[in-house]
N, C-alpha and C positions, 0 to 999 in steps of 0.2 A: 504493498499503500505505499510506506513509505516512498520507495521509489519512482512509484507511477506519479506519486504529487510532484517528484523535482520534474521528472521528464515532461508534466503537464506543465510545469509555472517555467520551463527553461522553454519549448516553447509558446509561452504567454508572451514572455518576455522578449523574445527576438520576433515575435510577430509584431510586437508593436517599437521596436528597434526600426522593422521596416519602414514604419509609418514616419520614426522621427528624423533618422540617421539620413536619410538622404537628402531630406531638403536644404538647397542651397548650398551644398557641396557638391562637389567634382564627384563622377561613378567612382574612379580608383580609390579615392578620399572613404568615401562611403561605404563602397567594397571591403577595404580593408577593417574599418571600425567591425561591421557588420562580421568577418569571417573571424574578428579578436573574438567580440560576446559571446556567437555561437561556439569559437573553440572551449575557451576557459571563459563561463556566463559571471561569475562574482565576478575577476578578475579585470576582465573585457568593459560592465557596467562600473565599474569604479575608476577606471581608466580615462570612461568617456569623460562622468562627471567633471573629473577634475579636469582632464585636455582634449577634451570632445569641441570646444567652446573656442572660439577668435574673437567674440566681441569683446574692445575696451570699454564699453558699457554707455550708453543715451548720451550722458555727458556729453565724456570727452568725444564720441560723432558728432555732435551735434555745433561741439564748439569746433570741430574741424570748418563742419558748413558756414559757420559762419567767417571764418577765418576768408575761406576760398570766395563767400561773398565780397566781404569785403576787401580784398588782391581785386575783385571783377570791377568791383564802383573802381576804384581808384585809380586801375588800367582806365578805366570809360574816363575821364580825365584827361588823362596824359596824352599827347598825342605821339599815336602808334610808330615806334623805332622801326626804324625801314631799314632794310638788308643793302649793303653795297652792293652797286652797279654788278654786275655779274656772277653775283653771291648764290651757291647751290641753292635752290627753291626760294628765287629773290623774286618770281612770278605767281608764283603763289603756285604753283604744280609740281607734281614729282613724289620720288618716294619721300625725299627730306620734307620736304613741305605738308606733305602728310602725319609724318613723325612728329614735326612741331603743334601739328594743329590736334594730332592726340592727346599731345601730356598739356596744351595748358585747357582742352576738356577735361581732361584729367583732373590738373593741380591748381588750374587759375595761372602757372608762370609762364611767360612767354619767351621766344628767344627773346636774347639778347645780343647787344653786338657789338663790337669797338673791344674786345677785352684781351689781355694778355695771359697766359700760361703758360706754366712751368712745369715740367712733368722733374721729381725729384724720387730718387732709389734707393740713397743713401739714410741710415738710421739715424743714425747723428745727428747727421748734417741738416734732417728737417724739424730736430725740436732744435737747434740750433740758429737755422733760418726764426723757424717760430718764435725765440727766445729775444729775437731782434727784432722781429715785428710791433710782439710786447714788449720792449723796451721804448719806442717810439710811439706809445696808443698814449692820447692824448685826453679821447673819449671816453669810448667804451672796450672795454673787452668779453667777446660771447664763445665759451668753452663748452665743447660738448664730442663726449666719447665713450664709447658701451661699455670700455676699463678703461678705471683711472688711478693711475699708484703714486706716493710717489716715495723717492726709488733714486739710485743716484744716476741714473739714466736723465732723471727728468726731476729733480733737481733745482737745479739752476732754471728750467724751467718754470717750473710754478712756485719759486723763488721772486722769478720776475714778477707773476701774476701778484703772488704777493704785494712786493715791492712799489706795483703798479693801483695797486686798491689802496697802500698808504699816501699815495701821489694823489688820492681824488675821484682814480679813472672809475670807473661802476665796474668790477668782473664780476662777471655772469660763471657761473661752471655749473655743467650735468654731468651726471653717469648715471648708470643704470647700477641698478640695486642686483641684479640676481650680475650681471657680468662681473662687477666690481670686488662686488659682498665674495666671490670666491678665492683673490687675489693674496696668499698669507701676508700682506704687510697692510691689508686690510685698516686694522685697529687703529696703524701707526699710520697711515694719511689718515683718517677721522682728525684724530688726536692733532696732528699739522696743520690743519683745513683750520679745526677750531681757532689755532690761535694764529689768526689772520684774518682781516678785514675784504676779503673774497667771499660776495654770497654764491651758497652752494646748495642744491640739490637733490635729493639720486630721483630718478626716475623708472616711472613704471613700478613704484613699491607697492606693496599688499599690504593693504591697515583693514581690515573689516569694520573696525569702529566709525572708519570714516568714513564706514558705503565704501573704499573702493578696494573689492575682493573679485579678482578675474585667475584668471587660468595664469600658473605661477609662472610658466615660462617662458611669456610675451615677453619681450626684450625692446630695448631702443637700443640700433644696432650703429646710428648713424655719428660719422666722425667729422664737426666740425670747428674751427677755428674763424670770428672775423673778429676784426680792431678795427674800430672807427667805421668801419661800414664801408673802408674803401680798403683794402686788406682780408680773403679768403682760404680758409684752405678748405680740401674734402678730400678723402682716399678711404684708405685702407687701414693706415697702422694706428693703434692703441697707445694709449697715455702711461708708455712701461716700458720696461728695460723689454729686450729681444726675448730673451727668454721665462716670457712670465713672472720672473720673481721667484722660478720653482724647482728648489734641489734637485727629480730628477730630468729637469730642464738641462741645466746647467752641466749637470754628470754627463749626459749622454752627447752635448755641445750643440742642444737642439736651440736654433734661432729662427724667428719671423721673418720672412723677407716680403718687404713691402712695398709699395707705390701711391704717393700724394701730389697731390697736383695745389700748388701755389697760384690764386690769379686775382688779377683786378681787372676794374672797370664795373659797367651794371652787375654782372650776373653776383657781385659779392654781396647784392641788395638780396637777393631771392634766395641765397644761403644766411642770411642775417635774419629772412623771414619766417624760414623753418626753426632755426631757431627760437627765436620770438616767440612760436607758437607752441615749440617744448615746454618751452620756459614760461609762459603764460599758462600750459595744463598741470605744469605741478606744482607751480607755485600759488595758483589761485589770484594773479596780479595781472597787471591792465597790457596790452599792448605797448613791447618798447618800441620796436621799427618797426615798421610798413615799406612799402619800396617809395620811401623816400628819396631825394635826389639827392646825392655826397658826392663830393668830387670824386673826380676818378685820378687816383695816381697811376704814377707810369710800373711798367716791370719792371722787373730786377735785369740785369745784362743777359744776355742767351733767350731771353723769354716767347715765347710768337707771341706776335701782335697780333693785332685788328683777328682776334677770334671770336665766333659766333658760338656762346654757349647756352645751355638749356636747362635750370636743376631742375631734377623732376621730384619730389618726394612721395615717398609709400609708407605703404605699414595696413594694419589691422584700421587703423582712422580712418580710412577711406573707405567706399566703397568697391570701390575695384583695385586688382593687384596694377597699379600701375608698370612697375618696373616690368615686368612679366610683359605683357603690350606691348612697350616699347623693345624690349630683347626680339620678342617675336615679328615686328617691324623691319627692325635692322636687320635679323639672321635673311628674311625674304627678300630683303633690298640686293641682299651683295650680290655682286656677280663674277665678281675676278678671286676673292681670298677676304678669308674671316680666321685672324690669330684669338681664341678666348685664351681667358686665364682666368681661373678660380678656384679656392680649398675645395669647395667644396661642388662639385658637379651634380644635383640631385633631382635629374628634368623632370617636371611633369609632359604629361601626354602633348599638348603643344611645342616646348620646348624643342624634346627630342623630334619630332618629326619638323621640327622647325629647319635643326642645324641635320637631319640625316637629308633633308630634301635640297638643301645647300646644296652635299655631295654630290648630290647622287644625279644633281642638274651640270654640273664639272666645276664648280668651285670647290676650291683650296684650300682647304679647311683643316687647320692644328687646334690642340686644344692642351697646355699646361697646368697639370696637376701637380701636386708634390708625388715622389715617391712612399714614403713616410707617413703614415698615418698620427696627427692628433687626438682625433675621435674617434672613437676605434666601430659605435654604428653609423655612422656621415660617411666611415672610409669604406668597409664593404658595401654598405648601398650605391654609394660611385661606384666601385668595382665591379658590381651588378650590370653596368650599360656599357660597360669597355667594350662588350664583344659585339654587338649590335652596331653603335660608333666606327670600330675595324671596320666590319660588314662593311658599311655605308661607304666608306673609303679618309675618312678622317684619321687620321694621325695623330696620333699621343705621344705627348711628351713626358718625361717623369724627373722630377725635378728633383736631385741628388738628395739623398739623406746625411744630417740628423737635421738637414734643415726645412721650415714646411715653408712652403709658396703661399703668401696670405694676400697678397695683390689681386687686386678684380679688376679688371678692365679689358677693353674687348676691341678688336681695331676692324673696320667694315672699308675690304676697296681700300683708295690711297688717301679719303679725305673725312671718314669720318670713326667717332670712336665712344665709346662709353668709360667716365673712370668715376669711381663711390667705393663706398662700401658695400653695397649687394654682392652677396655668393647668386649661385645661381641655382637654387636650391629649395622647397619649399616652403625652407623656413623663414630664408628671406625675402621670400612671393607671399606668403598667408601671417604669418609670424608675426617676423622684424620691422621697427620703423628704420629702414635707410633711406639715404642721402645717392645719389646718381647726379652725374654731368652726362647731358648729352654735346657732343663735342663734335663741330662742323669747320674740317682745318687740315691740310695737307702737310705744313711744319712741325703741327701739336703729333699729327701720326704718324711720319716718320721720326719725329724723336721716339715713338711708343715701338715703331718697329724696331730701334736699335736695342730697346731692352727687350723685345722680342727675342732677337738676333741672338743677346746674351742665355735669355735662358735658356734656348734652344742650345747653345754650347757647353753649357757645364749638364745638360740633360741628356738623359737615356730615350731612346723610340722603341714605343709596346710593339711588338709586333704580337698579327694575330696567333702567328702560331706557336706561337710561346703563351698567347694568354688563353688557348683553346686546350695545351697541354697542363695547366692547372689541374689540380686534383678535386675530388668531388666532394671530399669536406670543406674545404675552398668555397664551393659552388653555392651549396647548400649556404653557409655563413652569409652568402653575397644575396641570393635570393629572400633568406631570411629578413637581413637588414633590409631590403627592398622594399618589404612590405609595411615594416614600421614606420621608414619614410612616409609611406603614402597614409600615418597616422596624425591626421595636422586638423 
C-alpha cells in the first residue's frame, strides 16, 4: 500500500511539473528539469524550488523598465548621433545596422561614434593604467567588479580609490555578494573598506527580512570602471590578483589570462549608465548620471580612434537575453572568419546552430578555450560539445595549463568585435548580469587579431581523432554535466 501511494504521488508530482516547468522556458531547459524530477523526485523538486527561477523580483524589473524609458526619453531630446560618411551601416541598411537597432530596442542604448579604444592584455599593466586614471579623477569614480579583493596586486589601485575619496571625489564601489565572498581575503577586504570614505555595496545580496530573496546563485558578473564620465574600462578581468588568492592555484602556478578595453568618448556615458542602474538598484538611491554630455578626452597613444561602440547590458533584469541575441546576429553575419574566445563555451541550441552553420557555409571558425579546467561541471559540459564543433569544421585551440584563458571576446571578419564580461554559456545568457561592447572598427579588430595570434602560438589544436578516442567514462561524465548545464 505504501509503495503504491509513493508511486501515485510521483505521478501526480510529475504531471504537475509538466504543467508548470515548461512555461517561459526553453524546451531543453524544461526537459532537463523534468528528467531530474522524474529520476530523483525529492531532490529534483527541492532543487527546482531553489534554482528553478531566474526572476530578480518585480521591483527590480520595474526599475529596469523605468530606466529604459528614461533613457529613451533623454535620447529623444538629443540630436541623434550621425555616423561618419562611409561607416558600415551609415545608410541604415546591412547586418550592422540591424544589430544596432536590435541592441537599442533591447537595452535602449544607441551606437556611439568618435570613441577611442585601447585593448590591454597585461594583467598588472591594467591595474597600473586604471590607477593612473583614478589618480587624475576630480569628480567621481565608479567601480563595479564581480570579484573584488584588497591584496598585494590591487593594493595600489584601491589605495588610489581611498585617496580619491579623501580628497572629495565621489567614489562608489560595487561587488557581487557571492563572487567576492568566496575569496579567502574577503573579511580583510571589508575591514579595509570600512576604514575608507569609499561608498560601497554588495550586488544581489540575499536579505529575506528586507524582501530580497531570490535564486541564490544569480550574479552580477559585470566589470566596469568609469572616471569622471570621460574614461571607461570594461572586459573580463576582476579586481583581484591573477591566482585569485587561493593557495591551490598558487601551488599549481595557475593564473587567469584576461583582456580589457579602455575607452574614451560618448560610449563612456553608456558604461556609466549601466553602473548607475546597478548602484540605484542596490542602494535605493537616485540616478547618479544618465547620458548627459561630458567632455571627450583623447585616448592614450596607440589607441584606435574614431571607433563606433555600442554598450549592451544584459541579465535577468531584462525580459530578453540581450547578449545571446547579439551574438547570434553577429555569427550569422560572418562571411569569412570568426575567432571566438570564451572560457566557458556551453551554447544553447540557437548559438550552437549559429556557430556550426557559419563553419558549414565556409566561414573559417576557430574557438580558443583553456585546456585545463577551473570549474569541474562547466568544463565537462563544455567538452560535450567538442565533437559536434569539430565535425562541423571548427578549429579548437587549447590554451595550455596551468593558465586559465578567462578573456571573453570575439571578432567577425575584419571590422566587427565584441569585448566584455559575457561568456558563451547558459549562465551568462540567463542568470548573470553582463555587459559587452559591440565595436565596429578595423583597427580594433587588427589589434585583437594580434592577441588571437598569440593565443594560437601558445595553444595546441584539438583534433577530431584525438577527441573521439577518449574513453567511455569521460564521455559519460561530459554528457551528464551537459544535462546539468541546462538546469537554468
